[in-house]
FIMI-617222 format. One record per residue (C-alpha): x, y, z; chain. Coordinates in nm, 2 decimals, decimal comma. Layout:
N
PT       c1       c2       c3   chain
PT        X        Y        Z       A
...
// end
This chain:
385
PT       c1       c2       c3   chain
PT    -0,86     3,67     3,67       A
PT    -1,01     3,38     3,52       A
PT    -0,90     3,03     3,55       A
PT    -0,84     2,82     3,24       A
PT    -0,74     2,49     3,15       A
PT    -0,46     2,44     2,89       A
PT    -0,53     2,16     2,62       A
PT    -0,33     1,91     2,81       A
PT    -0,51     1,93     3,12       A
PT    -0,85     1,95     2,96       A
PT    -0,74     1,59     2,78       A
PT    -0,58     1,44     3,15       A
PT    -0,94     1,56     3,32       A
PT    -1,14     1,40     3,05       A
PT    -0,91     1,07     3,03       A
PT    -0,98     1,08     3,48       A
PT    -1,35     1,12     3,43       A
PT    -1,36     0,82     3,15       A
PT    -1,19     0,59     3,30       A
PT    -1,39     0,62     3,67       A
PT    -1,70     0,63     3,46       A
PT    -1,60     0,32     3,26       A
PT    -1,52     0,11     3,56       A
PT    -1,81     0,25     3,76       A
PT    -2,05     0,13     3,47       A
PT    -1,91    -0,20     3,34       A
PT    -1,96    -0,28     3,75       A
PT    -2,34    -0,15     3,77       A
PT    -2,39    -0,37     3,38       A
PT    -2,25    -0,69     3,53       A
PT    -2,46    -0,64     3,90       A
PT    -2,78    -0,53     3,73       A
PT    -2,76    -0,79     3,41       A
PT    -2,82    -0,46     3,19       A
PT    -2,65    -0,54     2,86       A
PT    -2,69    -0,19     2,78       A
PT    -2,49    -0,05     3,04       A
PT    -2,20    -0,31     2,93       A
PT    -2,24    -0,19     2,60       A
PT    -2,23     0,18     2,70       A
PT    -1,94     0,14     2,92       A
PT    -1,72    -0,03     2,63       A
PT    -1,85     0,27     2,42       A
PT    -1,65     0,47     2,72       A
PT    -1,34     0,24     2,65       A
PT    -1,35     0,36     2,34       A
PT    -1,35     0,75     2,39       A
PT    -1,06     0,67     2,68       A
PT    -0,84     0,46     2,44       A
PT    -0,90     0,84     2,20       A
PT    -0,83     1,09     2,41       A
PT    -0,51     0,85     2,54       A
PT    -0,42     0,88     2,13       A
PT    -0,49     1,25     2,16       A
PT    -0,33     1,29     2,49       A
PT     0,01     1,14     2,33       A
PT     0,01     1,39     2,03       A
PT     0,04     1,67     2,22       A
PT     0,28     1,51     2,43       A
PT     0,50     1,48     2,17       A
PT     0,44     1,79     1,99       A
PT     0,54     1,92     2,36       A
PT     0,86     1,77     2,40       A
PT     1,20     1,81     2,28       A
PT     1,28     1,48     2,22       A
PT     1,40     1,35     1,86       A
PT     1,18     1,04     1,69       A
PT     1,42     0,81     1,57       A
PT     1,60     0,84     1,29       A
PT     1,41     0,58     1,05       A
PT     1,11     0,85     1,14       A
PT     1,18     1,09     0,85       A
PT     0,87     1,20     0,90       A
PT     0,83     1,22     1,26       A
PT     0,54     1,11     1,43       A
PT     0,31     1,28     1,22       A
PT     0,13     0,99     1,17       A
PT     0,13     0,79     1,51       A
PT    -0,25     0,97     1,57       A
PT    -0,35     0,81     1,27       A
PT    -0,28     0,48     1,32       A
PT    -0,41     0,48     1,66       A
PT    -0,77     0,61     1,52       A
PT    -0,75     0,30     1,27       A
PT    -0,70     0,11     1,55       A
PT    -0,93     0,24     1,72       A
PT    -1,22     0,21     1,48       A
PT    -1,14    -0,14     1,41       A
PT    -1,18    -0,24     1,79       A
PT    -1,50    -0,02     1,75       A
PT    -1,63    -0,25     1,46       A
PT    -1,55    -0,56     1,69       A
PT    -1,69    -0,43     1,95       A
PT    -2,03    -0,37     1,79       A
PT    -2,03    -0,70     1,62       A
PT    -1,98    -0,90     1,99       A
PT    -2,27    -0,65     2,13       A
PT    -2,53    -0,74     1,87       A
PT    -2,48    -1,11     1,87       A
PT    -2,52    -1,03     2,29       A
PT    -2,86    -0,84     2,22       A
PT    -2,98    -1,10     1,95       A
PT    -2,94    -1,37     2,22       A
PT    -3,13    -1,17     2,48       A
PT    -3,41    -1,18     2,23       A
PT    -3,40    -1,54     2,24       A
PT    -3,29    -1,62     2,61       A
PT    -3,47    -1,29     2,77       A
PT    -3,26    -1,17     3,09       A
PT    -3,42    -1,02     3,36       A
PT    -3,25    -0,70     3,46       A
PT    -3,20    -0,62     3,83       A
PT    -3,25    -0,29     4,02       A
PT    -3,35    -0,09     3,69       A
PT    -3,34     0,23     3,95       A
PT    -2,97     0,17     3,93       A
PT    -2,95     0,11     3,54       A
PT    -3,13     0,49     3,56       A
PT    -2,92     0,63     3,84       A
PT    -2,59     0,53     3,62       A
PT    -2,75     0,66     3,30       A
PT    -2,83     1,00     3,42       A
PT    -2,45     0,97     3,56       A
PT    -2,31     0,93     3,23       A
PT    -2,54     1,19     3,06       A
PT    -2,42     1,43     3,26       A
PT    -2,04     1,34     3,29       A
PT    -2,09     1,39     2,91       A
PT    -2,20     1,69     2,91       A
PT    -1,94     1,79     3,09       A
PT    -1,69     1,67     2,89       A
PT    -1,83     1,85     2,61       A
PT    -1,77     2,18     2,80       A
PT    -1,44     2,05     2,90       A
PT    -1,35     1,99     2,53       A
PT    -1,54     2,27     2,36       A
PT    -1,26     2,52     2,48       A
PT    -1,05     2,30     2,27       A
PT    -1,28     2,50     1,98       A
PT    -1,24     2,84     2,06       A
PT    -0,91     2,83     2,19       A
PT    -0,60     2,97     1,91       A
PT    -0,42     2,75     1,78       A
PT    -0,04     2,76     1,64       A
PT     0,13     2,97     1,44       A
PT    -0,05     3,06     1,17       A
PT     0,29     3,22     0,94       A
PT     0,26     2,93     0,70       A
PT    -0,08     3,01     0,59       A
PT    -0,02     3,41     0,60       A
PT     0,28     3,32     0,31       A
PT     0,06     3,07     0,16       A
PT    -0,21     3,37     0,09       A
PT     0,13     3,61     0,01       A
PT     0,27     3,37    -0,28       A
PT    -0,07     3,28    -0,43       A
PT    -0,30     3,58    -0,39       A
PT    -0,59     3,39    -0,22       A
PT    -0,78     3,43     0,13       A
PT    -1,06     3,26     0,24       A
PT    -1,02     2,99     0,01       A
PT    -1,10     3,25    -0,31       A
PT    -0,80     3,25    -0,54       A
PT    -0,69     3,60    -0,67       A
PT    -0,52     3,78    -0,87       A
PT    -0,14     3,60    -0,84       A
PT    -0,32     3,28    -0,90       A
PT    -0,50     3,45    -1,20       A
PT    -0,13     3,61    -1,37       A
PT    -0,02     3,25    -1,38       A
PT    -0,24     3,14    -1,68       A
PT    -0,48     3,37    -1,92       A
PT    -0,70     3,09    -1,93       A
PT    -0,71     3,09    -1,54       A
PT    -1,17     3,10    -1,60       A
PT    -1,07     2,71    -1,68       A
PT    -0,89     2,63    -1,40       A
PT    -1,04     2,40    -1,19       A
PT    -0,93     2,48    -0,86       A
PT    -1,20     2,74    -0,84       A
PT    -1,41     2,50    -0,76       A
PT    -1,20     2,30    -0,49       A
PT    -1,31     2,37    -0,12       A
PT    -1,00     2,49     0,07       A
PT    -1,06     2,31     0,43       A
PT    -1,07     2,58     0,73       A
PT    -0,72     2,67     0,85       A
PT    -0,85     2,80     1,19       A
PT    -1,07     2,56     1,29       A
PT    -0,95     2,26     1,49       A
PT    -1,10     1,94     1,29       A
PT    -1,01     1,72     1,59       A
PT    -1,19     1,87     1,88       A
PT    -1,52     1,91     1,65       A
PT    -1,46     1,56     1,56       A
PT    -1,44     1,46     1,92       A
PT    -1,69     1,67     2,03       A
PT    -1,93     1,49     1,75       A
PT    -1,85     1,16     1,89       A
PT    -1,91     1,30     2,28       A
PT    -2,29     1,42     2,12       A
PT    -2,35     1,07     2,03       A
PT    -2,24     0,90     2,33       A
PT    -2,48     1,19     2,52       A
PT    -2,76     1,01     2,27       A
PT    -2,64     0,68     2,44       A
PT    -2,67     0,79     2,77       A
PT    -3,02     0,90     2,69       A
PT    -3,11     0,55     2,54       A
PT    -3,00     0,42     2,85       A
PT    -3,23     0,60     3,06       A
PT    -3,54     0,52     2,84       A
PT    -3,48     0,17     2,87       A
PT    -3,43     0,17     3,23       A
PT    -3,73     0,38     3,26       A
PT    -3,93     0,12     3,10       A
PT    -3,80    -0,17     3,26       A
PT    -3,89     0,04     3,60       A
PT    -4,27     0,18     3,52       A
PT    -4,33    -0,12     3,28       A
PT    -4,49    -0,46     3,39       A
PT    -4,52    -0,78     3,22       A
PT    -4,19    -1,00     3,07       A
PT    -4,19    -0,81     2,77       A
PT    -4,01    -0,49     2,95       A
PT    -3,72    -0,69     2,93       A
PT    -3,67    -0,63     2,53       A
PT    -3,60    -0,28     2,57       A
PT    -3,24    -0,38     2,72       A
PT    -3,14    -0,60     2,35       A
PT    -3,35    -0,33     2,18       A
PT    -3,14    -0,02     2,29       A
PT    -2,81    -0,21     2,31       A
PT    -2,85    -0,28     1,92       A
PT    -2,93     0,07     1,90       A
PT    -2,57     0,14     2,10       A
PT    -2,38    -0,11     1,87       A
PT    -2,51     0,06     1,56       A
PT    -2,36     0,38     1,66       A
PT    -2,06     0,23     1,74       A
PT    -2,04     0,04     1,43       A
PT    -2,10     0,36     1,23       A
PT    -1,83     0,55     1,44       A
PT    -1,59     0,27     1,40       A
PT    -1,65     0,27     1,03       A
PT    -1,57     0,60     0,99       A
PT    -1,29     0,63     1,20       A
PT    -1,08     0,34     1,01       A
PT    -1,21     0,44     0,67       A
PT    -1,08     0,79     0,73       A
PT    -0,78     0,66     0,87       A
PT    -0,72     0,40     0,64       A
PT    -0,72     0,61     0,35       A
PT    -0,45     0,81     0,50       A
PT    -0,29     0,53     0,55       A
PT    -0,29     0,39     0,20       A
PT    -0,16     0,75     0,10       A
PT    -0,47     0,84    -0,05       A
PT    -0,52     1,19    -0,20       A
PT    -0,77     1,38     0,00       A
PT    -1,16     1,36    -0,06       A
PT    -1,19     1,70    -0,21       A
PT    -0,87     1,64    -0,46       A
PT    -0,87     1,56    -0,78       A
PT    -0,58     1,43    -0,88       A
PT    -0,68     1,48    -1,26       A
PT    -0,79     1,86    -1,15       A
PT    -0,46     1,89    -1,04       A
PT    -0,26     1,80    -1,36       A
PT    -0,52     2,02    -1,58       A
PT    -0,43     2,31    -1,40       A
PT    -0,10     2,25    -1,43       A
PT    -0,06     2,18    -1,78       A
PT    -0,28     2,49    -1,81       A
PT     0,00     2,71    -1,72       A
PT     0,31     2,54    -1,82       A
PT     0,15     2,30    -2,10       A
PT     0,07     1,99    -2,22       A
PT     0,22     1,69    -2,12       A
PT     0,47     1,91    -1,90       A
PT     0,42     1,70    -1,61       A
PT     0,41     1,33    -1,55       A
PT     0,41     1,10    -1,27       A
PT     0,22     1,29    -1,06       A
PT     0,18     1,15    -0,71       A
PT    -0,06     1,32    -0,43       A
PT    -0,11     1,22    -0,08       A
PT    -0,16     1,30     0,28       A
PT     0,07     1,32     0,51       A
PT    -0,21     1,33     0,81       A
PT    -0,55     1,50     0,78       A
PT    -0,41     1,86     0,76       A
PT    -0,11     1,84     0,55       A
PT    -0,07     1,69     0,18       A
PT     0,25     1,61    -0,04       A
PT     0,25     1,64    -0,39       A
PT     0,61     1,50    -0,65       A
PT     0,61     1,49    -1,02       A
PT     0,84     1,49    -1,28       A
PT     0,85     1,82    -1,49       A
PT     0,96     1,80    -1,86       A
PT     1,19     2,12    -1,95       A
PT     1,34     2,21    -2,31       A
PT     1,62     2,36    -2,09       A
PT     1,76     2,33    -1,74       A
PT     1,78     2,67    -1,70       A
PT     1,40     2,69    -1,73       A
PT     1,32     2,52    -1,45       A
PT     1,33     2,72    -1,19       A
PT     1,04     2,94    -1,31       A
PT     0,85     2,66    -1,39       A
PT     0,84     2,47    -1,07       A
PT     0,74     2,86    -0,92       A
PT     0,45     2,84    -1,13       A
PT     0,38     2,44    -1,09       A
PT     0,38     2,49    -0,69       A
PT     0,16     2,84    -0,75       A
PT    -0,08     2,58    -0,87       A
PT    -0,02     2,33    -0,63       A
PT    -0,07     2,59    -0,31       A
PT    -0,44     2,66    -0,45       A
PT    -0,51     2,27    -0,38       A
PT    -0,39     2,37    -0,01       A
PT    -0,05     2,15    -0,12       A
PT     0,21     2,26     0,08       A
PT     0,48     2,02     0,07       A
PT     0,61     1,97    -0,29       A
PT     0,88     1,75    -0,45       A
PT     0,95     1,82    -0,85       A
PT     1,20     1,63    -1,07       A
PT     1,29     1,84    -1,33       A
PT     1,35     1,61    -1,71       A
PT     1,51     1,78    -2,04       A
PT     1,29     1,76    -2,30       A
PT     1,55     1,70    -2,57       A
PT     1,91     1,52    -2,42       A
PT     2,19     1,45    -2,65       A
PT     2,33     1,12    -2,65       A
PT     2,52     1,04    -2,37       A
PT     2,92     1,04    -2,47       A
PT     3,15     0,71    -2,43       A
PT     3,25     0,78    -2,12       A
PT     2,96     0,86    -2,02       A
PT     2,79     0,50    -2,11       A
PT     3,11     0,33    -1,93       A
PT     3,01     0,53    -1,60       A
PT     2,71     0,39    -1,66       A
PT     2,80     0,02    -1,71       A
PT     2,76    -0,15    -1,37       A
PT     2,37     0,00    -1,35       A
PT     2,25    -0,12    -1,74       A
PT     2,40    -0,42    -1,72       A
PT     2,25    -0,71    -1,94       A
PT     1,94    -0,75    -1,69       A
PT     1,84    -0,41    -1,68       A
PT     1,89    -0,23    -2,00       A
PT     1,75     0,15    -1,99       A
PT     1,36     0,16    -2,23       A
PT     1,08     0,32    -2,22       A
PT     0,79     0,13    -2,22       A
PT     0,50     0,14    -2,48       A
PT     0,25     0,39    -2,43       A
PT     0,40     0,54    -2,09       A
PT     0,48     0,90    -2,09       A
PT     0,82     0,87    -2,21       A
PT     1,00     0,96    -1,89       A
PT     1,36     1,10    -1,96       A
PT     1,48     0,93    -1,68       A
PT     1,35     0,59    -1,70       A
PT     1,48     0,29    -1,42       A
PT     1,57    -0,01    -1,53       A
PT     1,42    -0,36    -1,65       A
PT     1,53    -0,51    -1,33       A
PT     1,36    -0,28    -1,10       A
PT     1,08    -0,21    -1,27       A
PT     0,87    -0,42    -1,01       A
PT     0,99    -0,22    -0,70       A
PT     0,87     0,10    -0,87       A
PT     0,64     0,30    -0,70       A
PT     0,42     0,36    -1,07       A
PT     0,44     0,30    -1,39       A
PT     0,48     0,55    -1,68       A
PT     0,20     0,51    -1,83       A
PT     0,04     0,64    -1,49       A
PT    -0,13     0,97    -1,41       A
// end
């Protein structure tokens, strides 16, 4: 029977390996006065932080403990927040290493015991390959329950990202729908483990740089050989800077509630209006809860409230084609009768002298506008999407 580690056990093993090697490499770097070892050691510290965040996410997902009531989305964005701070830490680290490397170009420092540097670099490369093998198991392991995916494919008539007949039935002008060019992310692929794998490959490249600098200092002669240490340190700092910029940028976009990179909100609005009529939707908002889940909300104009359910089904079907499965739709009757006197009296505490009901000029003529007193606190203007 083949021994197989769970995802949690693999992460714990990876954390232990990274922590032990971080301590060993940092000590060796201080002992030999090798900046490249110190830089690579802190690169491992970044890995350690990332693995701890990933482990915490797994523990929370397996825990029966409910999040605080104030967290209505639970811990969904905890890994995103951790990734953002990890990225900022990497950016600061890359700047610090670059400054120290430049100082060493000006005031050269001799690296002692280059053989130790090479041994530590080889050990780091071997441990990186071992860690890659551990994490690689996450790529081939089946993930979670795909019932939601199957229900989505049944509702939209799509499979493998290709829209089929049920989406076509929503409109006679289906060929003009822009979701045909939308590239849906592969649902069965563990993007998190794949990203970690790519990161570890980058670590392996930095280990090769450590080995190369140690060989140059060990085998070559003359004072200029010591420039290999700050030169490789600058190379590693560029890798760290790229990794940190990418992590902080991607997580920052999610925290800023932007739409997914591959999704254009104008295309979504275009497809909805192709099926439900022009000006049928306004105040459309699309944002990411995390890297895997996208949420949308919109105001839907209907001629009669009884037709809202059917129109909502059509809109949801259209949004499913864009991999959006959490939708909030607010119905608005296009032509409403003037409110009666009792209704006006009941609205009096809300529509006071400082909060008159109005529709901004050039807006989308929302049928349920807020008062002027709360205009500055609304999430959008009616002249928006």
